[in-house]
N, C-alpha and C positions, 0 to 999 in steps of 0.2 A: 264523284268523278269516276268515269269509266277509264280504266288503264289496263289495256290488254297487251300481252306480249305473245307472239306466236311466230311460226316459221318452220319450213321443212328441215332446215339444217342450221348449224351455227353460222353458215355463210350469209344467211339472210334472216333477220328478225324484224317483226312488225310490232310497233307500239302505237296504240290509239289512245288519245286523250280527248274527252268530250265533257265540258262542264255542264252541259244541259242535262246530264244524267245524274246530277247530285242536287240536293236541296238548294234553292236559290240563294239563301243567306250564306252558303259556304262556297259558292262558285269562285269568287275572286280569291279567297284564301287558298283553296286547293290548287288553283292555277299558279299562284305565287310559289307555293311549296314545290310544285313540280319542276320549276325552273330556278329554284333558290341557289343551285350550284353554279349557275351561269350569271345571273343578275337579279337585281331587285325590280319588281314591277310596280309602277306607280300609276294610279288612275284617279280620275275625278270621282268624288263621292256619288254623283248621280250614275256614273258608269258602274261603280262597284255593286250597287244594289241590284243590277240586272246584268251582271257580267256573263257574256256568252262567247265562248272561244272553243276552238277544236283544232286538233292537229293529228296527222298520221305520219309516222316515221318508219322508214325501211332502212335497215342497216345491211350493207353488203361489204364484207371484208374490212370493216372499220370505217368505210365511207357511209355517212348517214344522210339519206334523202328525206326531206320533210315538206309537207303541204300544211299551211297554217291559214286559218280564218280567224281574225282577231278584231276586237274593238279598238278605239283610240286609247293609247296608253304611252307611258314613258318607261324606258329601260335604262337601268344604271348598273354598269359593271365597275365596281370600285376596286381599290387596292386590296381590300379584305377578300374579295372573290379571287383575285389573281394569286394572292399568297396562299389562300386556303386550298384551292383546287388546282392541281397540275394539269391544266387544259391548254395545250399549245397547238391549236387547230386553226386552219383557214376556213372561213365561212364565205360561201358564194351564194348570192341571193338575187332573185328577180321578183319584182312586184307585178302581180296580175291585175291588181287594183289597189289604189292607195299610194301614199308617199311616206318617205322616211327622211328625216333630217337628223344628222348625227355629228359627233365630234370624237375623234380618237387621235392620241399623240399630237395634240394641238392643231389638228387638221379638221376642217369642216367638210362634210360631204352631204350630198343630196341625191336621192334616186327616186324618180317617179315611175309611172307605169312603163313596164318593158325594159327598164334600165338594169344592167348587171352591176351589182356592187360587191366588193370584196373587203373583208376586214379580218382581223385576227383576235383570237381570245387570249393571246399572250399579253395584251394590254387592256386597261380599262376603257370604257366608252360610255357615252350618254346619247340616247336616241329618242326621238319623238316620232311616234307612228300615228298616222290617221287610221281610221277603220279600213281594213283591207284584207287582201288575199295574197299570200306569199308562197314562194317555193324557195327552200333553202337547202344547200348541200354543205355538210361539214366534213372536212378531210384532215386527217392527222398530219401534222407538219413532218413527222418522221418518214412518211411515205412520199413526200414531195421535196427531194433534195435541192431543188432549184427555187423553192419558195423563200423569197427574201422579205423578212418582216418589215424592213425599212421602206418597202414599197406600199405598205398598207397604212391607211385605208385607200381605196381607189374605186372609181367608177369606170368600167371598161367599155370601150366603143369599138366600132369597126366590124369587119366581116366575121372574125372569129367570135366576137361577142354575140353577134346575131346567131351563130351556130350554137353557142352555149345556151342562149335564150330558148332556141327551138328545142334543144334537148330537155331543158327543165320544164318547158310547157308541155312537151310530149309526156314526160313523167307525170305531171300534174293531172293530165287528162286520163291517164291509165293506171294511176297509183292504186286505186281500190281493187283492181283485178290483176295487177301485175304479178306474174309468176317468178319463180326463182331464176329461170333462164332469161326471162325478159329483163330482170334487174341486172344480171351479169352483162348483158349487151349494153344497156343504158349506162352502167358504171364504166364500162370499157370506153365507149365513145366519149362520155363526159370527161374522163381523165385525159384522153388524147388531146382534146381541144383545150382543156384547162392547162395542161403542161405546155402546149404550144404557145399559149398566152404568157405564162410565167417565164418561158424561155425566150419569148419573142422570136420564135422560129416556126418554120412550116411544120405541119404534122408529120411529114415524111422524115424530117430531121429528128423529130422526137422518137420515132420508131427506130431510126438508126442508132441513136444513143441508147435506147433500151436494149437493142441487140448486142451492142458492145458490152453493156453491163452484164447481160446474160452470159455472154462468152467468158467474161472475167470470172463469174461465179462457177460456170461449168469447168473451166480449166483448174481453178483452185480447189474445187470440191469433187472432182471426178473419181477420186479413190475412196470417197466416203460411202459407207453403206446407207447413210441417211439422205443421199442425193435422190430425191423424188420430185415429181412435178410440184407437189405442195411446198416442198422445201425451197425450190427455185422461185416460186411465186412469192414466198415469204421474204427471201433475201433480196429480191429485185423490187418488190412492191407492185406486182401486177396480178391480175386475175388469171385463172385458167383460160378463160375465153381469149384474153389478150395474148397469152403465151401461145395458144394454138393458132391464133390468127397470124402472129409474127412468123411462125414456122410453116404455115400452110403451103407456101410456094417453095419451101426449102426441104421438102421431104419429111417434115416433122422434127420435133426436138430430139427424139430418141436417135434418129438416124444421124442428126448433126452431132450429138454427143458421142456416138460411136466413132464418127470420123475424127473428132478431137482426141479421143482415147487412142485410136490407132496411130495417129500422127505422133502423139507423145511417146507411145511404146517404141515406135521406129527410132525416135531420137534417143531413147534410153538404150536401145540395143547397140547404138553406135558409140555411146559414151564410155570411155575407159573406166570411169569410176564405178560403172555397173557391170563390168565384164565378168565378175565373179558370181553375179546373180543368175539364177535359173530363169529361163524365158518365162516359165509359168509364174514365177514370183513377180517378175516385172509386169506381166499382164494383170495379175491380181491387184498389184499396187495401184493400177490405173482403173480398177473397177470392172475388169473383164475376168470373170471367174469360171466361165465355161470354156475349157481348153479347146474343144472341137470347134465350137462356134467362133472362138477367137481366131484360130488358124484359118478357117474358111474366109472370115471377113478380112483378115490381113492379106491373104493371097488375092482375094477379089479386088482389094483397093490398090495394092502395090505390084501385083503380078509376080510375086516371089514369096517364099516362106520367111518366117522370122529368123530361122537358122541361116538362110542365105544372106540376110542383112547383117547378122552378127558375124558370119564368116567373112563377108566382104569387108566389113570394118576392120577385122583383125588382120586381114591381108594388107589392107591399105596402111595400117599402123606399122606393120613389119617392114613394108617397103620404105616407109618414111624413115625408120630407124636405120635401115641399111644404106640409105642414100649418103654418099660422101659429102661432108660439109664443104661449103665453098669458102675460099680464102677471103678474108675481109679486104675490101678495096681501100688501100692506105690513102689514096688521093681523095677519097670521099665521093661516092657515086653521085650524090645529089648535086654537088658543086660541078662535077664533071659534065652532068647533063646540061647545066646552065651555060657552060663555056662554048 
């Protein structure tokens, strides 16, 4: 069996398996060994003697795209596989030719040519495949917070299923020569459509949810020296391509982050609890370490200096303390308003 792994970066790895490149007597056994962590492969004796199968897998950020050409066989993922291997992934599959009949979690499913089927590795399954050609994408559950296991298995239909099918077929036709940049684009589009299906919402809503999550991460991590594009991608579960696309019409993520930092610093300058802190210390605690660049950016955003904001807050606090307290209304002002 030929088993090659290659790729320009850790972001994308290529794995090719072709049983035709090993002795005929060993083909079925080596294919079974290659997938032993997922399931057992069962085939008729006549098929085993001339077992011919091939696949190519491309891994992008943990999402694995695969094109398979296989003979008729049966797949069994049992409790021993589930307990032995910690694989909690969603599998999305489309048949370019051939049919699959399966059963998982006491549910029967059937997908023919062009149908989009989804199932999970979190549970066992039994599937019967005719000879065929398949495209499969495997996505870690941890990167899909809205992936509900109790919805699996399922066969997806509708407009978004058609979009998903087009993406997978486009990958299948270009997999052999797909570049790193090509795969980042394919993975980005695939995830957007998949998440819209899992959320049962429009793609625009999915992007809005992603932006909110990114904002949460930026606000909580803005003071960290480890806050990089790669770190944001890791925490949110998106690719660099997706991150750049989301902020393309917003001036870029760096500009957005700078705005969040300046807003937070402005609030800090007004806070009594931070009145003893130097302005430089407050700026550094929010991730702005270049004093000159910080002062210019602050004045450009707010039309005043950080000292002006702090001085204005101090004056306001002094006036509040000097203001004479009002006498309590013995009659009860709320009841008086109702009378």
